[in-house]
C-alpha positions, 0 to 999 in steps of 0.5 A: 476615605483618604490615602492616609486612611488606607491600611492592609487587611488584618493578617496580610502583613507578617514580619519576616522570620529571622532564622539563625538567631539563637534560642532567644528568637523563639524558634528553638535549637535549630532556629528555623533552619531544620536539622542538616543539609546545605541550607541549614549552614551559614552561607549555605544555599544554592546559586540562583541558576541551580537546577538540581543536577539538570543542565541549567536553563541558560546552557540549554538555550540555543546560541544565536548563529551568525553575525550582527554588523552594528556598523551597517547603514540601512537606507530608505529607498525611494524610486523615481516613479514615486517622485512624479507626484511633485510639481515641476521644478520643486525641491524634493528633500527628506522633509518633503518625502516624509510629509508625502509619506514616501519615507518612514523616518528622518533618522535614516538616510535616503537613497533614490533608486532608478525604477520608473521614469521621471518626466518633470525637472526636479531639484532632488536632495538625498544621501545617495543616488544610483547611477541610473537615477542620476541619468534619468533625473538629469535627462528630465532637466532636473538636478541632483544634490548629495546630502552629507551625514 
């Protein structure tokens, strides 16, 4: 059996009923539309959202309160206590932090926070530093560089 041999089961496919096409359609006087009513007339029928007198579903749903700030920048936080695993005088940047699994993605900026102590001098590059973090890094003999963007 090949793809061109496949066929639907007998009786499973039917032609669409073309209503409103006169006596020649073989469906008599009303052409398959019934006697009266909204759906029997040309252009008749209800809208997609019509629910027969009930308040429509989309108006019953609660509106989401609050405000979503689309300009907000979410930083990935790394504390000084987590940086103690790096070797003395090594360069720490977002790529290195990603390899060490201290941040999740390179797509969001990194901020170095001041929790914990740093005992080794490190050259740290990040998008933002807290004041405490800068003090502790420089006290340990390291350097700080702010990455733009």
